N, C-alpha and C positions, 0 to 999 in steps of 0.2 A: 708167756708172751715172748715171741721171738722178735727182737729188735735189731735192725741194721743201723749202725751208727756212722754218720759222716761227720768228719771234723773240719771245721772252718780252717783253711790254710793247708790242708793235706793235699799236696799236688799229685799224689798217687791216686786220688779219687776223682779229681776234676781239674780241668784246665782253666786258668784265669787269663783272659785276654784283655789287653788294654789297647784300645784303638787310638790313632794319632790325635783325635779330637778330645781324648781324655775319658771317653766312655769305657765302662767295664763290661765284659761279657763272660758268662759261665758256660762251660760245656762239660757235662758229666762224662767220665771215661766209660767205654762200652762195658767193661767188666763190672762197673758199679751199677749200670742200668740193669744188667742181668741179675745182680745180687738183690737189688731192691724188690724184684718180683718174687724172690724166694721167701721173703720175710713178711710177717704180719703187720709190721709197722716200721717206719723209718724215723730216725731221730737225727737232727742236725745240732751238734754241740758247737756253739759260737761264743768265743771269748772276744768281745768287741771292745777294743781299746784305742781305736782311732776311727775317723769318719769313713775312710775307704772300706774298712772291714764291716761297717754298718751296711753300705750299699752292697758289698759282696754277699752279706748274709741274706738280704732281701732277694737278690738275684738267684742265689743258691737255693733258697726255699722254693722259688718259682720253678727252677730246673727240676727239682725233685718232684714237685707236684705235677709237672708235665708228664712224668714217667709212671705215675702210679695213682690209683684212685683209693689207696689205703691210707690210714691215718698218718699224718706227719706231725712230729712234735719238734718244736724249737726249744733247745735247752740253752738258757742264758745263765750260766753259773753266777756271773756278776751282772746285775741289772744296770746298764748304762743310764745316765741322767736321773738315777734314782734320788740323788740329793737335790736336784732342781725341781722340787715338787711344788713350787709356787714362783710367782714373779716377785723378785726381791726389791725391785725399784722400777719406777716409771721408765719405759723404753726397753725393758728386758723382754726377751723371748720367754716362752714357757717350755722349758727343756723336756721334762718327762711327758707332757701331754703331746708334744710334737713327735717325740720318739715313739710313743705308744701308737699314734696314728700310722706311722710307717710299719710297725710290727703288725698292727691290726690288718693292714692292707695285704699281708702275706696269707692271711686266713689259715693259720695253723694253731694248734694248741701250743701254749708256751709254759715253760717251767723255769723257775729261778730259785735262788737260795738266799734266805735272810735278807730280803729287800729292805732298803733303808727306811722307806716310808709307805705306810698303809694307804695314805692319801694318794700317793703316786700310783699305786697298783690299780686304783679305781678307774684309771684312764684306759686300761687294757681290756679288750673284749673277753679274752679267754686266757687266763693266767693262773697258775698255781705257785704259791710261794712256799717253799719247803723250809722248816725250821732248822736251825744249826745246832740244836741241843746235843746231838750225839758227838759232834766235833768238839764242842765245849767240854763235854764229859771226858772225852779222850785227853784233852789238854789238862783238865783238872786232875785226872788220875795220874798222868805222867808227872805233873808238877808237884803233886802231893806225896809222891813216892809211897802210895798206899796208906797214907794217914790223912784222911779227908778232913778231920777236925783240926788239923794243923795248918789249914789254909783259909784265908779270908778272900772271898770274891768281892772285888771292888769295881763298881761301875763308874764311868766318867761323869754321869749325871743321873738325875732322877728318871728322865725319860728312857734312858737305856735300861735302868733297873725294871721299869714297868714293861718295856718291850720284851725283856727276857724274864717274864714273870714265873715261868716254869722252872727256870734255873734258880731264881731268887728263892723260891720255896723249897728247893731241893737241899740246899746247903745250910749249915748251921751258922756260919759267920759270913754275913753279907752287909756291905756298906756301899754308899755312893757319894760322889763328889758333886760339885756344881761348877759351871763355867760360864763365862760371858764372852760372846762373840759379836763382832761387828758384821751385820748381815750384808752390808754393801761390799766390804773388802774381804770378808771371810776370816780375818785375823782375830786371834783370841786376845781377850782383854785381861783375863785373869782366871785363877782357879781358887776354889774353896774346898779344902780336903778335910776329912774327919779329924778329930783330935787324936793325939797319940794314944790316949787311954782307951779310945774306941776299938783299937786293934787288939784282939785277943791272941793273935798268932803272929809269928815272925814272917811266915810266907804269905805273900799277897799276890793274887792273880787278877790283873785287870782285864775286863772283858768288854768288847764292843764289836760293832759290825765292820767298820772300815778303818784302815790306817792308810792315809794318803802320805802326807809329808812327815807325819809323826809328831807334830807340834803339841797336840792334845796330850799325848802319852808322855812325852818328854817333860812337858810342863807339870803334869801331876807327879811324875817321879821326882822332879826337882823340889816340889813342895813337900815331898815325903822324905827327903834325903837325910834329915836329922833324926828320923824315927828308928833307924837301924833295921829296916825291913829288907827281906829278900824278895825282889819283884820279878814276876812273870807277866807276859802279855799274850792274850788271845784276841785275834781279829779274824772274822770270817773272810774278809776280802783284803788281802795284803797287796796294796798298790806299791807302797814303799818308794814313792817318787823321789825322795831325797836319799835313798840308800839306807844302810843299816848302821853307819858309824856312830851316830848320836844315840840311837836306840841301844846299841851294844854296850854303851858306857853305863846304861841304867838298868837293863833287864838281863837277868841270868838266862832266861829262856823266852823265845818268841814262837807262837803257834799261829798258823793260818791254814787256809785250804788252797787248793789249786784253782780257785774260781777265776782269778784274774790272769794268771799265767800258769802253764803246766809245770814249768820248772824254774827254779830261782838260781841263776848263776852265782858263783862266789863273788861277793862284794865285801870290801873291807875285810873283817875277820870272820864274817858269817858265811856259812856254807850249809847246804841242805841236810847234811848229816851231823852238824855240830849244834850251834845254838838255835838254829831255825828248823822247826818241824813243820812240814807241809802235808796236810791230810788230803788224799785223793777224793774226788767227788763223783767220779764217773759211775761207779756201781751204785752209789746212793741214788742218783737220778734214775738209773735204769730200773731199780727196784720199785719205783713209784709209777712206772708207765701204765701198768695194768689198772691200778686204782684210778689213775687219771682218765683212762678211757671209759671205765665203767660208771664213774660218777659224773653227773651233769655239771659242767663248769660254766658259770655265768660271770658276767661283769662283777667285779668286787669280790670274787671268790679268792680268799687268801688263806 
């Protein structure tokens, strides 16, 4: 399957025009329009991390579809609004449902990676959620240095352990914590971690889907600080909104994918070739295009 990929924000592929009234306009470059016709399929990879990029994505989908009657896939490596899978309080909007309606209006196939909520996925008309198992395996292999029985996989809560059931069943040493969060403020109230005697290994790799500010993982690490463990962290979506300085004090290695951003600039003492390892996702998504087209995808297909 020959796929032509357009990257959101690539000014060599299209022009983004902003009118005085604030409206955005997309115009594909002539060379891109010619390339689209040569391929069996077009994919738009969009890392949406602000509201303008959301509108830009919808407009770019339309510009592509205006030029071809062949399949168009929207690749969202990180699914925005995935954590807003309910109304948390009276007066709240419904984030993921609203976002899904916008994406549905583009009438394209959609692919994402390790979505936070299966409930949130149900609002999309045609979406495929790919598992992150191979990236977790890569992190585990690197952190274990070839000795898998010497590492314990630790999940932040029981829900994460169940979400990554295939991972839980693969490794010999698996534990999980529990945490309490205020749903209105999002602030964590506390952590309960396994007893020291539950850990059969010195190395512990914490696994979860998202790291935003890092409060969950720093809190767990602090609760384990007297255990004498060597900690690593894997998160599929590394937002790292508060940087790396606090995480770097607690974790020897941090692993993530490029789902939220393509490259991570040096911040504090972390660099992309030092303590932080970033796994690319581009080829992983492209490998799944053929299966995506051949299999019928309906609402709630995850």
